[in-house]
C-alpha positions in Angstrom: 0.0 0.0 0.0 1.4 3.4 -1.0 1.1 6.1 1.6 1.0 9.7 0.4 3.8 12.0 1.5 3.0 14.3 4.4 2.5 17.9 3.4 3.4 21.0 5.5 -0.3 21.3 6.7 -0.4 17.7 7.8 2.7 18.1 9.9 1.4 21.3 11.4 -1.9 19.6 12.3 -0.1 16.6 13.9 2.2 19.0 16.0 -0.8 21.1 17.0 -2.7 18.0 18.3 0.4 16.8 20.1 0.7 20.1 21.9 -3.0 20.2 22.8 -2.8 16.6 24.2 0.4 17.5 26.1 -1.2 20.5 27.8 -4.3 18.4 28.7 -2.2 15.6 30.2 -0.1 18.2 32.1 -3.3 19.9 33.5 -4.8 16.6 34.6 -1.6 15.1 36.2 0.4 18.1 37.6 -2.0 20.8 38.6 -3.7 20.3 42.0 -7.4 19.4 42.0 -9.9 22.0 43.0 -12.2 21.5 45.9 -14.9 19.1 44.7 -17.9 18.1 46.6 -18.1 14.7 44.9 -21.7 15.0 44.1 -22.9 16.2 47.5 -24.6 19.5 48.2 -22.8 22.7 49.4 -23.4 21.7 53.0 -20.8 18.9 52.6 -17.0 19.3 52.8 -14.9 16.6 51.3 -11.1 16.0 51.6 -9.0 13.7 49.4 -6.9 11.2 51.1 -3.5 9.9 49.9 -4.9 6.5 49.3 -8.5 5.3 49.1 -11.8 7.2 48.9 -12.3 10.8 50.0 -13.7 11.6 53.5 -16.8 13.8 53.5 -18.3 15.6 56.5 -21.6 17.3 56.6 -21.4 20.9 57.9 -24.0 21.8 60.5 -25.4 25.3 61.0 -24.9 26.7 64.4 -28.6 27.6 64.6 -29.6 24.1 63.6 -27.4 22.6 66.4 -29.0 24.9 69.0 -32.5 23.8 67.8 -31.6 20.1 68.4 -30.4 20.9 72.0 -33.6 22.9 72.8 -35.9 20.1 71.7 
């Protein structure tokens, strides 16, 4: 099978896609993750652990805690 020679535009396209993929891999592997709530609502705070699943804690309003004590 005869392959056609690569033209200048073909090489430019290949290099452009290689740069885009390199930036994407760099962003996913090197940059620190943002604070994610892992699908929970804003009243949850989750922390990533070195190994294993993240630990999530439900934040309680101070007014809500006082209500439970009064009842």
